[in-house]
C-alpha positions, 0 to 999 in steps of 0.5 A, a space after each residue: 179249928 174245930 170245924 176243920 178237925 170235924 171235917 177230917 173226922 169223915 176222912 179214912 186213913 188212905 185219904 188221910 195220908 193222901 193229903 197230908 202227902 199233897 200237903 208236904 209236896 205242896 210245902 216242898 214244890 219246886 219255885 221256877 224262875 221264869 223272867 228277868 231284868 237287870 239295871 247295873 253299873 258299867 252299862 250291864 242293863 240287860 242280863 245278856 250283857 251282864 252274863 257277858 261281862 260275868 263270863 269274860 271276867 271283865 270289872 265294872 267296878 269304880 273309877 268311872 267319877 262322879 256321875 252325872 245324869 242324861 244331860 252330863 250335869 253331876 250328880 253331885 258338885 264334888 267342888 262344895 266345900 262339904 264334899 272336897 274330902 270326899 271327891 275320891 271316894 265319890 269318884 270310885 262308886 259303881 254307877 248307873 247312867 242316866 237314873 234321872 229318866 223315866 217314862 211315867 206316860 208308859 205306866 200312866 203317872 202324871 207329871 208332877 207324881 213322876 218329879 217327885 218319885 224316888 228314882 228307885 220306885 221308878 227304876 224298880 218299876 220299869 225293870 220289873 216291866 222288862 222281867 214280866 215280859 221276858 217271862 212272857 206274863 201279861 197279867 190280867 186283873 184277875 190274876 194273882 202276882 205278888 210283889 216282893 220288893 227290896 229297898 233300904 235308902 230314903 234320900 230322894 225328898 232330901 235332895 229335893 228339899 236341900 235344892 230349895 223347895 221350900 213350903 210353897 213348892 212341897 207336893 202331895 206326892 212327896 209322901 207315896 213317892 219318898 215312903 220306903 213302903 210305897 215301893 213294892 205298891 209302886 210296881 203293883 199300881 204301876 202295872 195293875 197288879 193285884 196280890 200281897 205286896 210287901 217291901 222288905 228291908 234288912 239291908 243288903 239280904 232284902 232280895 234274898 229275903 223277898 225270894 224267900 217270902 215270894 216262894 212261900 206266898 206261892 207254895 201257900 197259894 197267896 199268889 199265881 206269880 211273883 216278882 221279886 227284885 231290889 233297888 239301890 241308889 245313891 243319891 246323897 253323898 255322905 253315907 259313903 263318909 259314914 262307911 270310910 269312917 268304918 273302914 268299910 270302904 275300898 281306899 283302892 277302888 276294887 272289890 277283892 273278895 277272898 283275896 290278900 289284897 283285899 281292903 273293903 268294898 267299893 259302894 255300888 248301885 243297881 237294880 235286879 228282878 226275878 220272876 217266879 211261879 210254881 214249878 208245876 204251873 210252869 210246866 203246865 203252861 209251857 214255860 222254860 225256866 232259867 233255874 229252880 228255886 229248892 230252898 231258902 233260909 233267913 236266919 238273926 243271930 241275936 247273941 253277938 257283940 255288936 248289932 254290925 259284928 258278923 256272926 259265923 254261927 249265924 251263917 251256918 244256922 241259916 246255910 243248914 236249915 235252907 239245906 235241910 228245908 230242900 232235902 239237898 246233901 251239902 257235898 251235892 252242892 258244886 258252887 255258892 255266890 258268897 256274900 264276900 263283898 271285899 272285907 277282909 275278915 268277913 271274907 275269912 269268916 265266910 271261907 271258914 263258915 262254907 267249909 264247915 257247913 258244906 263239909 268241905 272242911 278237909 282237904 279230901 272233900 268234893 271240891 267247892 267253887 266259890 265267887 262273888 259278883 262284888 268282885 265285877 260289879 262293886 257292892 251294891 249293897 241292897 241290891 247286891 242279892 239280887 244280882 247274886 241271884 241272877 248271876 247264879 241263875 245264868 250260870 246254871 242257865 250256861 252250864 258255866 262257872 264264871 272266872 272271879 275277877 279280883 282274886 290274884 293271891 289268895 288270902 293266907 289268912 284263910 285255911 285253903 291247904 286244909 278245905 277243899 274250897 276254890 276260887 274260879 281263876 278262869 271260866 269253866 264248865 259247870 262241874 259234872 253231876 247228876 244235879 247242877 247246884 248252886 248256893 247263894 248267900 246275903 248278909 244284912 250289917 244289921 244281921 239278918 242273914 239269908 240263903 237260896 238253893 238252886 238247880 239247873 234244869 235240863 234243855 239247851 241254855 235259854 237266851 236271856 233278853 237284851 237291853 231294852 231303849 232308853 225311853 223318858 223324860 227327865 225328871 230331877 231337882 233343879 240345879 246342882 245338887 249338894 253345893 
């Protein structure tokens, strides 16, 4: 520090002012979203398919029955005595297909290692490779590429052991294959990336927290490209029973954010990845971004009656902090992709919070549109923030606010008549404004809240990629699970 201060003493006033101005510019520089990829329920295996479902108001959440693998075998034996009471709820989840398939050879991974890799690692690695391809990035060994990955559950090794893998069947690869800390590292080693690598677990706010950390790393020049994503798979059935006992799961199998019939969420799984780059670098490289991140924030309000209790004060704080860091007037934002997962009380708290912090708590304020991808997909839990971020990016890119499915009768507990919030009942052109601005919220169930502000870019919409072919061999424990 002494040497740094002494180095400044030789600078003129003009040089110091210029240096500080450049520093402030770096700290506030926009972060371009240059690549996207996803695997979402309902066969939405690409951003293009996801956008079509959002635009058309399709509902893919729930009702598909017990998920099956690539051979048609059910993931769980719902007739087993310890699962019979869960069969109905398990059949209402939002699941991915073919999660047992993985192209290990593509990433230079051996057969035994692939067999003991958590499918969340496999899926995130595959989707990250697609997102980098969409970004036109082929990082070399000298490139500084950060990986910031959200994941929360550790269930695959348990499934293997439940199926009779005794001590003689253990593998050294079960360590790196099942550890949460290995998730981001799997992407880095599988794609030969060098840079800051961090696995993030703040539950349902993991993807937004990862983006917040990645944005800081990019602005601090710790990396020049960042892979940000989250993955969530439901490999064991009993967490569904825990959530049902807590009154969180919808008994009707529908997520209805802000609706009078809201009765809980539909558990779901998925994966989403974004590739980020400093806006100045994207401009210099001739990239066409989907959107630009203008600001982000994370906050935990610890003073609340229980860890899982929603905090209106915490939600207000993180949104206000994000608006301030981005230098954006609350009235300038036209749309917010809300946390809203179908919880009745959570919907009321969030609607009132958004109205207050965005200055829409009077009927004559500028209108703020509000929606949630959970009505389309169900609640992807750890991956839900990635789905929300990609939805907001695509909406800004296409200059369209998509319809909110499941919103038929506005919840009477929300004072709509004295607020300037509106949930879109049909897809509509983005409101006319000098800047297209959207907020995205994600709240972890242990209290870590996150918010991101994004801006649309000028020019024609960029075309998102279609689905990649499903490739690979089957890697899965032998026999039906949970029998």
